[in-house]
N, C-alpha and C positions, 0 to 999 in steps of 0.2 A: 504494500500500500504506500502511496506517495505521502511523504511527510507533510507537504504543503496542504494536501487534501485532509489529512488528519487534523492539522492545526485549524483549518477552516471549520471542520465539523465541531471540534471542541469549542472554538470561539463562538460559533452560532448557538450551540447548546447553552453555553454560559450566558450569552446575551439573552436568550429566551427565558432562562431561569431568573435572571435579574429583572427582566421586564415583568414577569409574572409577580414577583415579590413587590415590585414598585406599584403595580396595579392594585394589589391587595392593600397596600398601605394607603394609596390614594382613595380607594373606596371606603376604607375605615374612617379616614379624615372627613370625607364627604358625609358619611352617615352621622358623625358627631356634629358636624356643622348644621345639618338638617334638624337634628334633635334639639340643638340650641335654638334654632330659629322657631321651631314648633313651640318650645317653652316660652320664648319671648312673645310670640304672637298670641298664645293663650293668655298670658299675663296682661297683655295690652287689651285684648278683647274683654277680659274679666273686669279690668279697671274701667273701660269705656261703658260696659253694661251697668256698672254701679253708679257712674256719674251721670248717665243720661236716663232719666225715668221714662218708661214707655207709657204712652197715653192709653187710656182704657177704651175698649170698644164701645161704640154707641149702643144704647139699649132700646132705642126706638127710631122709627123712620126707615127710609129705604137705603140710606148710605151708611156704611161703616158697621153694619150689624152682622155681616157675614165674614169679612176679611179685614184684618188690620194691615193697612198698606203703609204704615209709618216707616220711613227709611232713615 
């Protein structure tokens, strides 16, 4: 077997293993970042829901008795 071919095969295998590990680390970091964003967004929505009271539905008439469209 040619030495250059063996070196190329070894170098390719090493590069592929390194890329696989790098991808795994990148995915783990992405998951942690998404989890932090989820926590922050939930906290912001919770704070906003507490600070903005929702109006009550109308109890009579034809408007506002079936669907609360307050945004």
